DRENBANU-433658 format. One record per atom (N, C-alpha, C): residue in three letters; z, y, x. Coordinates in steps of 0.02 Angstrom, whole numbers, padded with zeros to 5 digits, always signed. Each point is the difference from the previous one (the first is absolute). Example, Ala and Ser with C-alpha at 12.3 -4.5 7.8 and 13.67 -1.06 7.14 Angstrom:
<atoms>
ala+00390-00284+00660
ala+00000+00059-00045
ala+00000+00060+00045
ser-00036+00053-00018
ser+00003+00059+00042
ser+00037+00055-00039
</atoms>
This chain:
<atoms>
met+02378+14769+09463
met-00071-00012+00010
met-00014-00001+00075
val-00038-00049+00022
val-00017-00007+00070
val-00055+00050+00018
thr+00012+00041+00050
thr-00048+00049+00021
thr-00048-00028+00052
glu-00057+00034+00009
glu-00048-00022+00051
glu+00031+00002+00069
thr+00043+00050+00012
thr+00033+00005+00066
thr+00045-00060+00013
leu+00036-00021-00052
leu+00045-00057+00006
leu-00040-00064+00012
ile-00055-00008-00036
ile-00042-00059+00009
ile-00027-00002+00071
lys-00022+00057+00025
lys-00027+00003+00068
lys+00054-00016+00052
ser+00060+00025-00011
ser+00055-00011+00047
ser+00021-00073+00003
tyr-00005-00035-00057
tyr+00023-00069-00003
tyr-00057-00048-00018
gln-00061+00016+00024
gln-00058-00040-00017
gln+00009-00073+00020
asn+00029-00013+00058
asn+00009-00070+00022
asn+00046-00038-00046
leu+00053+00034-00023
leu+00046-00032-00047
leu-00034-00017-00065
phe-00039+00048-00027
phe-00036-00012-00062
phe-00051-00057+00006
asp-00033-00003+00058
asp-00050-00053+00011
asp+00034-00069+00000
ile+00056-00006+00036
ile+00036-00063+00003
ile+00028-00019-00069
asp+00027+00049-00034
asp+00027-00012-00067
asp-00055-00024-00047
ser-00058+00030+00004
ser-00056-00020-00043
ser-00025-00070+00018
asn-00001-00016+00065
asn-00020-00067+00021
asn+00047-00053-00027
leu+00065+00014+00005
leu+00050-00048-00025
leu-00005-00008-00075
asp-00015+00054-00035
asp-00007-00002-00072
asp-00055-00048-00021
arg-00056+00002+00036
arg-00055-00046-00016
arg+00019-00073+00014
leu+00037-00010+00053
leu+00018-00069+00020
leu+00054-00030-00045
val+00050+00040-00018
val+00057-00027-00036
val-00017-00021-00071
lys-00053+00027-00028
lys-00020-00019-00068
lys-00020-00074-00004
lys-00013-00031+00056
lys-00020-00070+00000
lys+00060-00048-00001
ile+00059+00026+00013
ile+00058-00045+00011
ile+00057+00014-00049
glu-00015+00003-00064
glu+00051+00006-00051
glu+00032-00069-00010
leu+00060-00009+00027
leu+00033-00066+00000
leu+00008-00029-00070
leu+00016+00043-00048
leu+00012-00025-00068
leu-00063-00027-00033
asn-00059+00016+00028
asn-00061-00029-00027
asn-00007-00073+00017
tyr+00037-00023+00050
tyr-00008-00068+00026
tyr+00061-00045-00009
ile+00059+00029-00009
ile+00062-00039+00002
ile+00016-00034-00066
asn-00028+00024-00056
asn+00017-00029-00064
asn-00044-00061-00016
pro+00031-00058-00012
pro-00039-00061-00015
pro-00044+00008-00061
leu-00056-00035+00001
leu-00047+00002-00056
leu+00018-00048-00056
asn+00043-00048+00016
asn+00014-00054-00048
asn+00075-00004-00017
ile+00032+00056-00011
ile+00072+00001-00013
ile+00017-00039-00063
glu-00035+00013-00055
glu+00019-00030-00063
glu-00008-00076+00000
ser-00054-00025+00028
ser-00010-00072+00001
ser+00051-00035+00044
glu+00017+00031+00057
glu+00049-00030+00045
glu+00071+00005-00029
lys+00012+00051-00038
lys+00065+00006-00034
lys+00009-00057-00050
lys-00051-00014-00039
lys+00004-00055-00048
lys+00011-00066+00036
his-00035-00010+00055
his+00007-00062+00038
his+00071-00006+00028
phe+00027+00055+00025
phe+00067+00000+00029
phe+00053-00016-00052
phe-00006+00030-00058
phe+00049-00013-00053
phe-00005-00071-00027
ser-00061-00026-00006
ser-00009-00068-00026
ser+00025-00052+00049
ser+00005+00019+00064
ser+00024-00047+00051
ser+00076+00001+00006
lys+00032+00036-00045
lys+00073+00010+00002
lys+00021+00036+00064
phe-00041+00047+00021
phe+00015+00046+00055
phe-00001-00032+00069
asn-00035-00055+00008
asn-00002-00034+00065
asn-00070-00003+00030
tyr-00044+00042-00024
tyr-00069+00001+00025
tyr-00010+00063+00043
glu-00032-00009+00057
glu-00015+00057+00042
glu-00067+00030-00021
pro+00000+00060-00029
pro-00062+00030-00025
pro-00053+00007+00055
asn-00062-00010-00019
asn-00056+00007+00046
asn-00040+00062-00022
phe+00020+00057+00026
phe-00029+00062-00022
phe-00067+00014+00035
lys-00045+00031-00037
lys-00065+00020+00026
lys-00002+00076+00005
tyr-00032+00026+00052
tyr+00000+00071+00013
tyr-00071+00028+00005
pro-00010+00065-00013
pro-00066+00030+00007
pro-00027-00007+00071
lys-00065-00004+00005
lys-00032-00003+00066
lys+00003+00067+00035
ile+00009-00002+00065
ile+00003+00062+00040
ile-00069+00030+00005
arg-00004+00065-00010
arg-00064+00034+00000
arg-00009+00047+00060
phe+00029-00019+00056
phe-00010+00040+00060
phe+00006-00045+00061
asn-00024+00024+00058
asn+00004-00036+00063
asn+00061+00028+00038
gly+00052-00041+00004
gly+00062+00023+00030
gly-00006+00022+00072
tyr-00037-00037+00040
tyr-00008+00017+00071
tyr-00033+00069+00008
lys-00054+00011-00039
lys-00035+00064+00005
lys+00045+00058-00022
leu+00040-00012-00053
leu+00044+00053-00024
leu+00054+00017+00053
his+00029-00052+00030
his+00049+00012+00054
his-00031+00044+00054
arg-00061-00018+00021
arg-00033+00036+00053
arg-00012+00073-00019
leu-00020+00012-00063
leu-00013+00068-00022
leu+00064+00041-00005
phe+00054-00031-00022
phe+00063+00036-00003
phe+00023+00021+00070
phe-00004-00045+00047
phe+00026+00015+00067
phe-00050+00038+00044
ser-00059+00013-00027
ser-00049+00041+00037
ser+00010+00074-00012
gln+00047+00019-00043
gln+00012+00071-00014
gln+00029+00035+00062
arg-00028+00057+00015
arg+00020+00037+00061
arg+00061+00044-00014
leu+00057-00033-00005
leu+00061+00036-00018
leu+00021+00052+00052
glu-00021-00010+00062
glu+00018+00049+00052
glu-00028+00069-00015
arg-00048+00003-00045
arg-00029+00065-00019
arg+00045+00040-00047
ile+00051-00033-00028
ile+00049+00035-00041
ile+00052+00028+00048
lys+00002+00065+00008
lys+00041+00031+00051
lys+00075+00000-00016
asp+00017+00007-00064
asp+00070+00001-00019
asp+00030-00070+00005
glu+00052-00008+00040
glu+00028-00067+00013
glu+00028-00033-00062
asp+00035+00039-00042
asp+00030-00029-00060
asp-00053-00026-00047
ile-00053+00038-00010
ile-00054-00020-00044
ile-00038-00059+00030
arg-00010+00002+00066
arg-00035-00055+00033
arg+00039-00065-00007
asn+00066+00004+00007
asn+00042-00061-00007
asn-00001-00026-00071
leu-00003+00046-00049
leu-00005-00020-00070
leu-00063-00042-00010
tyr-00057+00024+00025
tyr-00063-00035-00010
tyr-00003-00065+00041
lys+00035-00002+00056
lys+00004-00063+00037
lys+00038-00052-00041
asp+00057+00021-00029
asp+00039-00045-00043
asp-00041-00023-00059
ile-00040+00046-00028
ile-00042-00017-00057
ile-00051-00054+00017
ile-00031+00006+00059
ile-00050-00049+00020
ile+00033-00069+00010
tyr+00058-00002+00030
tyr+00036-00064+00008
tyr+00019-00029-00068
glu+00019+00044-00046
glu+00017-00022-00068
glu-00060-00033-00034
tyr-00057+00032+00002
tyr-00060-00026-00032
tyr-00025-00063+00034
ser+00009-00003+00066
ser-00019-00061+00036
ser+00041-00059-00025
gly+00066+00013-00011
gly+00043-00052-00026
gly-00021-00023-00069
leu-00023+00047-00042
leu-00022-00018-00068
leu-00063-00043+00003
ile-00044+00014+00047
ile-00060-00041+00008
ile+00020-00072+00015
glu+00048-00009+00045
glu+00024-00067+00018
glu+00032-00034-00060
cys+00036+00039-00040
cys+00030-00028-00061
cys-00054-00027-00046
ile-00050+00041-00014
ile-00053-00020-00046
ile-00038-00060+00025
glu-00015+00000+00065
glu-00040-00055+00029
glu+00035-00068-00005
thr+00067+00001-00006
thr+00037-00063+00000
thr+00031-00017-00068
ile-00019+00036-00052
ile+00026-00016-00067
ile-00018-00072-00018
gly+00050-00037-00024
gly-00011-00069-00018
gly+00006-00049+00057
gln+00017+00025+00059
gln+00006-00043+00060
gln+00072-00012+00021
gly+00044-00003-00049
gly+00069-00019+00013
gly+00036+00045+00050
lys+00027-00031+00053
lys+00041+00036+00049
lys-00038+00056+00035
lys-00065-00008+00009
lys-00039+00053+00032
lys+00007+00065-00040
phe-00008-00005-00066
phe+00007+00060-00041
phe+00072+00024+00001
tyr+00047-00046-00005
tyr+00071+00019-00002
tyr+00019+00041+00062
tyr-00020-00023+00059
tyr+00017+00036+00061
tyr-00033+00069+00003
asn-00061+00005-00025
asn-00033+00065-00003
asn+00034+00046-00051
ser+00023-00030-00055
ser+00037+00038-00050
ser+00065+00027+00030
leu+00033-00041+00040
leu+00062+00022+00033
leu-00013+00061+00043
lys-00056+00000+00036
lys-00015+00057+00044
lys-00011+00063-00040
ser-00030-00006-00059
ser-00015+00059-00040
ser+00057+00023-00045
phe+00039-00048-00026
phe+00050+00017-00050
phe+00072-00021+00017
gly+00008-00038+00054
gly+00067-00021+00019
gly+00029-00051-00047
thr+00064-00012+00007
thr+00036-00049-00042
thr+00070+00026-00012
pro+00035-00022-00052
pro+00066+00027-00014
pro+00050-00012+00056
thr+00041+00050+00014
thr+00054-00007+00048
thr+00061-00029-00037
glu+00051-00017+00038
glu+00061-00025-00031
glu+00030+00052-00046
arg-00006+00063+00019
arg+00026+00055-00043
arg-00040+00003-00065
asp-00065-00009+00004
asp-00041+00001-00061
asp+00021-00056-00047
ile+00013-00059+00028
ile+00021-00058-00041
ile+00068+00012-00031
glu+00045+00031+00039
glu+00067+00017-00028
glu-00007+00050-00057
asn-00044+00049+00007
asn-00011+00048-00053
asn-00026-00034-00063
ala-00047-00046+00009
ala-00028-00036-00057
ala+00054-00041-00035
lys+00040-00035+00037
lys+00053-00041-00030
lys+00053+00043-00033
phe+00012+00060+00027
phe+00047+00047-00031
phe-00024+00020-00069
ile-00064+00015-00006
ile-00029+00019-00065
ile+00005-00058-00050
leu-00012-00061+00024
leu-00001-00058-00044
leu+00069-00019-00026
arg+00053+00029+00029
arg+00068-00014-00024
arg+00017+00037-00064
phe-00039+00051-00017
phe+00016+00039-00059
phe-00018-00038-00064
asp+00042+00009-00049
asp-00010-00033-00065
asp-00047+00043-00042
asp-00051-00031-00027
asp-00048+00037-00042
asp+00034+00034-00059
ser+00055-00029-00023
ser+00034+00027-00060
ser+00033+00067+00014
asp+00007+00018+00064
asp+00029+00065+00017
asp-00050+00057-00010
phe-00062-00018-00014
phe-00054+00049-00009
phe-00029-00007-00069
glu-00004+00054-00036
glu-00029-00002-00067
glu-00076+00005+00005
glu-00033-00057-00010
glu-00072-00001+00008
glu-00034-00041-00055
asp-00055+00025-00022
asp-00043-00037-00047
asp-00054-00032+00042
leu+00000-00067+00005
leu-00045-00035+00044
leu-00068-00013-00030
leu-00012+00020-00062
leu-00065-00011-00031
leu-00049+00052+00026
pro-00061-00021+00018
pro-00050+00049+00023
pro-00018+00049-00055
leu-00002+00064+00018
leu-00015+00052-00049
leu-00074+00012-00008
tyr-00039-00015+00052
tyr-00071+00017-00001
tyr-00042-00059+00024
asn-00059-00007-00030
asn-00046-00052+00024
asn-00050+00032+00047
val-00048-00040+00024
val-00047+00025+00050
val-00043+00056-00027
asp-00018-00003-00065
asp-00041+00054-00029
asp+00039+00065-00005
asp+00065-00005-00014
asp+00043+00060+00000
asp+00001+00031+00069
ala+00005-00043+00051
ala+00002+00025+00069
ala-00066+00035+00018
ile-00056-00029-00022
ile-00065+00032+00014
ile-00003+00069-00031
ala+00022+00006-00063
ala-00001+00064-00033
ala+00044+00051+00036
tyr+00056-00023+00026
tyr+00046+00043+00036
tyr-00032+00026+00064
phe-00032-00045+00038
phe-00032+00021+00063
phe-00060+00044-00013
glu-00035-00012-00054
glu-00058+00042-00016
glu+00023+00071-00017
ala+00058+00006-00030
ala+00027+00067-00014
ala+00016+00036+00065
phe+00026-00037+00048
phe+00015+00030+00065
phe-00064+00019+00037
arg-00053-00040-00009
arg-00063+00015+00032
arg-00026+00068-00023
thr+00006+00012-00065
thr-00022+00064-00028
thr+00044+00057+00024
arg+00065-00012-00001
arg+00048+00052+00019
arg-00009+00024+00072
tyr-00011-00048+00046
tyr-00005+00018+00070
tyr-00071+00001+00028
asp-00048-00013-00043
asp-00070+00000+00021
asp-00011-00052+00055
phe+00032-00058-00006
phe-00011-00055+00047
phe-00065-00036-00017
asp-00029-00031+00051
asp-00061-00039-00009
asp+00015-00073+00019
phe+00009-00043-00049
phe+00013-00070+00014
phe-00021-00042-00060
thr-00008-00064+00012
thr-00017-00046-00053
thr+00058-00047-00012
ile+00003-00029-00060
ile+00052-00047-00019
ile-00032-00066-00020
lys+00025-00055+00028
lys-00026-00065-00017
lys+00057-00047-00018
lys-00013-00046-00046
lys+00048-00053-00015
lys-00018-00061+00042
ser+00052-00038+00021
ser-00013-00059+00041
ser+00056-00050-00008
thr-00017-00063+00004
thr+00051-00053+00000
thr+00010-00027+00070
asn-00039+00024+00048
asn+00002-00026+00068
asn+00038+00045+00048
ile+00057+00027-00022
ile+00043+00037+00045
ile+00070-00025-00010
ala+00039+00001+00055
ala+00068-00026-00003
ala+00050+00052-00025
ala-00019+00064+00001
ala+00044+00053-00024
ala-00021+00022-00069
ala+00041+00041-00032
ala-00017+00025-00066
ala-00055+00052+00004
ala-00006+00032+00058
ala-00052+00050+00010
ala-00017+00001+00074
met-00060+00023+00016
met-00021+00002+00069
met-00047+00058+00011
val+00007+00032+00057
val-00043+00056+00017
val-00052-00022+00051
gln-00063+00016-00013
gln-00054-00011+00048
gln-00020+00067+00027
asn+00028+00017+00058
asn-00009+00067+00027
asn-00072+00017+00016
asn-00038-00050+00022
asn-00068+00014+00022
asn-00049+00012-00057
thr+00024-00009-00062
thr-00044+00013-00058
thr+00024+00062-00038
lys+00032+00046+00036
lys+00018+00066-00028
lys+00052-00004-00055
thr+00055-00033+00015
thr+00056+00004-00046
thr+00025+00073-00002
leu-00002+00032+00057
leu+00017+00071+00003
leu-00052+00034+00042
leu-00030+00052-00027
leu-00051+00037+00036
leu+00028+00067+00022
leu+00001+00012+00066
leu+00026+00063+00025
leu-00056+00052+00002
arg+00018+00062-00011
arg-00050+00053+00002
arg-00022+00014+00071
lys-00055+00036+00007
lys-00029+00012+00065
lys+00045+00043+00045
asn+00045+00039-00030
asn+00042+00041+00042
asn+00061-00038+00026
his+00002-00065-00010
his+00047-00043+00034
his-00038-00028+00060
pro+00009+00028+00059
pro-00047-00012+00055
pro+00002-00070+00029
leu+00058-00029+00011
leu+00004-00064+00036
leu+00005-00058-00050
lys-00047-00046+00004
lys-00004-00055-00047
lys+00054-00052+00011
ile+00033+00004+00056
ile+00052-00049+00016
ile+00058+00004-00050
phe+00007+00058-00034
phe+00052+00006-00051
phe-00017-00043-00061
ser-00063-00013-00009
ser-00021-00044-00055
ser-00001-00072+00022
asn-00023-00013+00060
asn-00007-00069+00024
asn+00067-00032+00019
gly+00046+00041+00023
gly+00067-00027+00013
gly+00023+00006+00072
phe+00062+00023+00008
phe+00033+00004+00065
phe+00024-00070+00020
pro+00018-00009+00063
pro+00029-00065+00022
pro+00064-00015-00038
asn+00008-00063-00019
asn+00061-00024-00032
asn+00018+00041-00062
asn-00051+00020-00039
asn+00013+00043-00057
asn+00027-00038-00061
val-00006-00066+00000
val+00018-00039-00059
val+00073+00011-00019
glu+00045-00001+00048
glu+00071+00008-00015
glu+00014+00067-00034
thr-00027+00053+00027
thr+00010+00066-00030
thr-00032+00005-00069
gln-00062-00024-00006
gln-00036+00007-00063
gln+00032-00041-00056
glu+00021-00062+00016
glu+00033-00040-00051
glu+00069+00028-00016
gly+00033+00027+00051
gly+00065+00032-00011
gly-00006+00060-00047
leu-00052+00040+00010
leu-00012+00057-00044
leu-00014-00022-00072
ala-00036-00056-00007
ala-00017-00025-00066
ala+00062-00022-00038
val+00044-00038+00034
val+00060-00023-00034
val+00049+00057-00011
tyr+00001+00047+00047
tyr+00042+00060-00009
tyr-00022+00039-00062
ser-00066+00000-00014
ser-00025+00032-00061
ser+00028-00034-00062
glu+00004-00067+00004
glu+00029-00037-00056
glu+00073+00022-00011
tyr+00037+00007+00055
tyr+00070+00020-00005
tyr+00006+00070-00029
lys-00040+00047+00025
lys+00004+00070-00022
lys-00023+00010-00072
ser-00045-00043-00023
ser-00025+00006-00068
ser+00044-00037-00050
gly+00053-00033+00024
gly+00045-00037-00044
gly-00027-00068-00019
cys-00051-00023+00036
cys-00032-00064-00018
cys+00023-00058+00045
leu+00040+00015+00050
leu+00023-00054+00044
leu+00053-00041-00037
thr-00008-00065+00000
thr+00047-00045-00033
thr+00031-00047+00050
ile+00056-00030-00017
ile+00030-00049+00045
ile-00045-00061+00006
thr-00039-00014-00052
thr-00048-00055+00003
thr-00053+00013+00053
arg-00025+00062+00001
arg-00050+00020+00050
arg+00031-00001+00071
leu+00060+00026+00006
leu+00033+00002+00066
leu+00013-00070+00026
lys+00019-00045-00045
lys+00011-00069+00021
lys-00066-00033+00020
glu-00054+00018-00034
glu-00065-00028+00019
glu-00017+00019+00072
leu+00014+00063+00019
leu-00012+00021+00069
leu+00044-00040+00048
ala+00061-00015-00022
ala+00046-00040+00042
ala-00026-00071+00007
tyr-00025-00029-00055
tyr-00028-00067+00003
tyr-00060-00002+00048
arg-00038+00054+00002
arg-00058+00002+00046
arg+00023-00004+00073
val+00056+00033+00014
val+00028-00004+00068
val+00021-00072+00016
ile+00034-00031-00047
ile+00022-00069+00009
ile-00061-00046+00010
ala-00051+00010-00041
ala-00060-00042+00004
ala-00037+00012+00066
thr-00004+00062+00023
thr-00034+00015+00063
thr+00039-00032+00058
asp+00065+00003-00004
asp+00041-00032+00052
asp-00011-00075+00002
ser-00016-00030-00057
ser-00011-00072-00001
ser-00060-00020+00043
leu-00048+00046+00009
leu-00057-00015+00043
leu+00023-00012+00072
ala+00046+00043+00023
ala+00026-00006+00068
ala+00039-00065+00009
lys+00027-00025-00055
lys+00038-00063+00002
lys-00046-00061-00006
gly-00065+00012-00007
gly-00048-00055-00003
gly-00010-00030-00069
tyr+00022+00035-00052
tyr-00008-00026-00068
tyr-00074+00000-00020
asn-00020-00052-00035
asn-00067+00000-00029
asn+00004+00030-00070
phe-00056+00000-00036
phe-00003+00031-00066
phe+00052-00030-00047
ser+00002-00066-00004
ser+00047-00034-00045
ser+00073+00014+00018
asp+00014+00002+00066
asp+00068+00014+00023
asp+00024+00069-00024
thr-00043+00050+00010
thr+00018+00068-00021
thr+00009+00004-00075
phe-00045-00032-00037
phe+00006-00001-00073
phe+00066-00031-00021
his+00017-00057+00029
his+00063-00034-00019
his+00060+00042+00020
leu-00003+00035+00056
leu+00054+00045+00020
leu+00013+00053-00054
leu-00053+00030-00025
leu+00007+00052-00050
leu+00018-00029-00069
his-00035-00053-00019
his+00008-00027-00067
his+00064-00040-00009
asn+00018-00041+00050
asn+00059-00043-00006
asn+00063+00033+00025
gln-00003+00031+00059
gln+00061+00029+00028
gln+00017+00068-00030
tyr-00051+00042-00009
tyr+00013+00067-00027
tyr-00013+00006-00075
lys-00022-00055-00031
lys-00009-00003-00072
lys-00051+00051-00027
val-00052+00013+00040
val-00055+00043-00023
val-00045-00042-00045
asn-00021+00027-00056
asn-00043-00040-00045
asn-00065-00019+00036
arg-00031-00053-00024
arg-00054-00030+00038
arg-00061+00045+00010
asp-00016+00041-00050
asp-00058+00045+00007
asp+00013+00054+00052
lys+00060+00029-00003
lys+00018+00051+00049
lys+00007-00030+00070
ala+00029-00060+00004
ala+00006-00033+00065
ala-00069-00015+00030
phe-00047-00021-00042
phe-00068-00014+00024
phe-00033+00064+00024
ser+00009+00054-00039
ser-00031+00064+00018
ser+00025+00026+00067
ile+00066-00004+00012
ile+00028+00023+00063
ile-00022-00045+00057
thr-00001-00065-00013
thr-00019-00048+00052
thr-00072+00010+00022
ile-00045+00010-00048
ile-00070+00008+00018
ile-00011+00065+00039
arg+00040+00051-00016
arg-00007+00063+00036
arg+00014-00009+00074
val+00050-00040+00017
val+00018-00006+00071
val-00037-00056+00035
his-00026-00049-00037
his-00034-00057+00032
his-00076+00008+00001
arg-00027+00049-00037
arg-00073+00008+00000
arg-00025+00014+00071
gly-00057-00027+00013
gly-00032+00009+00065
gly+00026-00045+00055
gly+00060-00027-00010
gly+00032-00041+00052
gly+00069+00026+00019
gly+00020+00055-00033
gly+00066+00029+00012
gly-00005+00075+00008
phe+00006+00036-00056
phe-00010+00073-00001
phe+00069+00033-00003
thr+00021+00032+00055
thr+00069+00023+00005
thr+00011+00071-00025
lys-00050+00031-00029
lys+00004+00071-00020
lys+00056+00013-00051
asp+00016-00048-00043
asp+00043+00014-00058
asp+00072+00019+00017
his+00023-00015+00060
his+00069+00019+00016
his+00006+00076+00010
leu-00057+00035+00007
leu+00001+00071+00015
leu+00015+00044-00061
tyr-00006-00028-00060
tyr+00015+00040-00060
tyr+00073+00023+00000
leu+00045-00046+00015
leu+00071+00016-00002
leu+00020+00045+00058
thr-00024-00014+00060
thr+00016+00043+00057
thr-00031+00070-00010
gly-00060+00002-00029
gly-00032+00064-00013
gly+00039+00041-00050
leu+00025-00032-00053
leu+00041+00035-00050
leu+00062+00029+00033
lys+00034-00040+00040
lys+00060+00024+00034
lys-00014+00061+00043
lys-00054-00003+00039
lys-00016+00056+00045
lys-00018+00063-00039
val-00042-00007-00052
val-00021+00059-00038
val+00060+00029-00039
tyr+00041-00044-00029
tyr+00059+00023-00037
tyr+00047+00040+00046
ser+00012-00027+00060
ser+00044+00035+00048
ser-00031+00066+00022
tyr-00065-00001+00012
tyr-00036+00060+00021
tyr+00006+00055-00053
ala-00011-00019-00063
ala+00003+00049-00054
ala+00071+00023-00012
lys+00047-00045+00005
lys+00070+00017-00012
lys+00025+00052+00050
asn-00028-00002+00061
asn+00018+00048+00052
asn-00038+00066-00006
lys-00033+00010-00058
lys-00034+00063-00016
lys-00061+00012+00044
asn-00030-00053+00026
asn-00061+00008+00039
asn-00059+00011-00046
asp-00052+00029+00026
asp-00059+00020-00039
asp-00044-00061-00015
leu-00005-00018-00064
leu-00042-00056-00020
leu-00074+00019+00001
asp-00014+00065-00002
asp-00069+00023-00003
asp-00042-00029+00058
val+00029-00003+00059
val-00037-00023+00058
val-00020-00074-00007
leu+00038-00038-00040
leu-00015-00070-00010
leu-00052-00011-00055
leu-00019+00053-00034
leu-00049-00005-00055
leu-00069+00026+00020
thr-00010+00009+00065
thr-00064+00027+00024
thr-00053-00054+00007
gly+00019-00062-00009
gly-00048-00056+00005
gly+00037-00064+00014
lys-00035-00050+00026
lys+00032-00064+00017
lys+00033+00006+00068
val+00054+00038+00001
val+00033+00017+00063
val+00062-00043+00010
thr+00029+00008+00059
thr+00059-00037+00020
thr+00056+00048+00016
leu+00060-00014-00023
leu+00057+00044+00010
leu+00011+00015+00074
glu-00010-00051+00043
glu+00012+00009+00071
glu-00049+00048+00033
tyr-00054+00017-00033
tyr-00049+00047+00028
tyr+00006+00070-00032
lys+00057+00014-00028
lys+00011+00064-00034
lys-00014+00059+00046
glu+00024-00003+00061
glu-00008+00057+00046
glu-00074+00011+00017
val-00038-00054+00008
val-00071+00008+00015
val-00036+00031-00059
ile+00019-00021-00061
ile-00031+00028-00061
ile+00013+00075-00003
thr+00062+00019+00013
thr+00019+00071+00000
thr-00040+00038+00052
lys-00011-00030+00057
lys-00039+00032+00053
lys-00073+00009-00022
leu-00029-00051-00030
leu-00068+00005-00024
leu-00007+00055-00052
gln+00051+00006-00042
gln+00000+00054-00051
gln+00003+00069+00033
ser+00042+00006+00051
ser+00007+00065+00033
ser-00063+00020+00036
leu-00040-00049+00022
leu-00063+00013+00034
leu-00057+00012-00049
gly+00013-00010-00065
gly-00052+00008-00050
gly-00043-00062-00009
leu+00022-00056+00030
leu-00039-00062-00003
leu+00020-00044-00058
ala+00053+00019-00035
ala+00022-00038-00059
ala+00033+00049-00048
asn-00004-00015-00064
asn+00029+00042-00052
asn+00066-00029-00023
thr+00039+00041-00033
thr+00058-00026-00036
thr-00027-00038-00060
ser+00043-00038-00033
ser-00024-00042-00055
ser-00023+00044-00058
lys-00055-00020-00030
lys-00026+00036-00058
lys+00037-00020-00064
tyr+00020-00063-00004
tyr+00033-00026-00059
tyr+00071-00022+00018
tyr+00048+00016-00042
tyr+00069-00020+00011
tyr+00020-00046-00057
thr+00026-00058+00017
thr+00017-00050-00050
thr+00050+00028-00051
asp-00018-00004-00063
asp+00042+00028-00053
asp+00072-00025+00004
ala+00007-00064+00012
ala+00067-00030-00001
ala+00046+00030+00053
tyr-00028+00023+00056
tyr+00042+00027+00053
tyr+00032+00067-00019
leu-00025+00031-00053
leu+00028+00063-00024
leu+00057-00011-00048
asn+00011-00063-00018
asn+00052-00017-00049
asn+00069+00004+00032
thr+00041+00047-00021
thr+00067+00009+00029
thr+00052-00039-00038
asp-00019-00034-00054
asp+00048-00038-00041
asp-00007-00075+00009
ala-00029-00021+00057
ala-00016-00071+00009
ala+00059-00041+00025
ser+00053+00033+00022
ser+00056-00036+00030
ser+00031-00049-00050
glu+00009-00062+00023
glu+00032-00052-00040
glu+00051-00033+00046
lys+00064+00004-00018
lys+00053-00016+00048
lys-00006-00071+00028
asn-00021-00048-00042
asn-00005-00068+00025
asn-00054-00006+00054
phe-00059+00030-00013
phe-00054-00003+00049
phe+00017+00041+00062
asp+00032+00057-00010
asp+00020+00040+00058
asp+00049-00038+00044
phe+00045-00036-00032
phe+00048-00040+00039
phe-00037-00053+00040
ile-00047-00035-00032
ile-00037-00052+00035
ile-00040+00029+00058
leu-00038+00052-00014
leu-00045+00028+00051
leu+00040+00032+00058
asn+00057+00030-00016
asn+00041+00029+00053
asn+00035-00054+00042
ser+00007-00059-00029
ser+00035-00055+00035
ser-00046-00041+00044
leu-00065+00007-00009
leu-00046-00038+00042
leu+00006+00022+00072
lys-00002-00048+00046
lys+00012+00015+00071
lys-00063+00024+00034
</atoms>
C-alpha cells in the first residue's frame, strides 16, 4: 500500500505518471491497425485467383498527433531525481511518440512501414534461421488433433469464469474486423489494477514490451501443454512473412510465398499475410518467436517469472522493476499464471526445438 509519506517523497513521479496515463489512452495502436473491410477484401482476393492487391480501409484517427507529441515531450522528467527511473520514463515517452507516428501513417504504405520498423524492428538473419529450423520438422512427429476444441462462445464462457475468479473488470466483444483470433484493447480496461498499484505505467506498458508480453503468452501455451507444432510453425511463418516486407514483397507476393512455396493453406496464408501487411507493413509479428525464446531461456535458468507478471513490462527492464518494488513504488504480481506452476509440461520434442533456437 502506498503511504502518504511515499506519495509526498515521489510526488513529481506520480504527477508525470498520471499525465502519461491520460495521454496514452488516446493511442491504442490496435484500435486503428485492423482493417474495417477484411471479409469483403478477402473474397475479392480469392476470386481474383490471388493476384489482387487488397484495398483496406482503416478507422479514422481520433486525436491530434502534433498536440499529443508536444504534451508527451513537455513532461518535466528532470524532476524525477532517481536516474534509473528517469531514464525509464524517457524511454517510455520515446516509445509512445513512435506509436503516434505509427498510427498517423496507417494505410500510407512505406511511411507506416518505416515507423513500424522503428517501433518493432524486423527479423534478423538469426531469427529467419530459427524460423526455417522449425519449419523443417515433420508434423507427423507430433501427436496432435488439429480440430478446434472450442468455439467463440466457449471461449467467452471460459474468460467469464476467470473474470469471476480474479475479480477482473473487462468486457468481451465479438468482431469480424480483427486480423488475430483475439485482441486486447488496453484503454478500455481489459485489466483493471487496484489502487494500491501506484504507477499506471505497469498497465499502459513499458518500452518494447511486445516481445516480452507475446513471449509470456506463448510460453503459457507451452507450460499448459497447449503448444502444438502447428502453432509453432505459424509463428515461424510470421517471421518469414515479416521478412518479406524488407524484401519489398507486396500482399500477393507474400501470400504466394506462403501458399505456393511453403504449402500453407489459403485461409491461413491470407491470415498471416494480412497481419504483416496491414497498415502498410506491420513488423510486430516476428517478435512472438523471439519473445518465446527469451522467456523460455529466462525461465529455464530458474529466473523469477513473478517480476514479468507485474504488468505490461519488458524483460530488459527487470532491474528497474525490482528497484521500484524495493522503493515501495511497485508491487509484486498479484496473480500468477496457472500454467507456470505446471511442473509436468516438459515435452522432449518442443524442448529440443526451443533449446536449439539461436
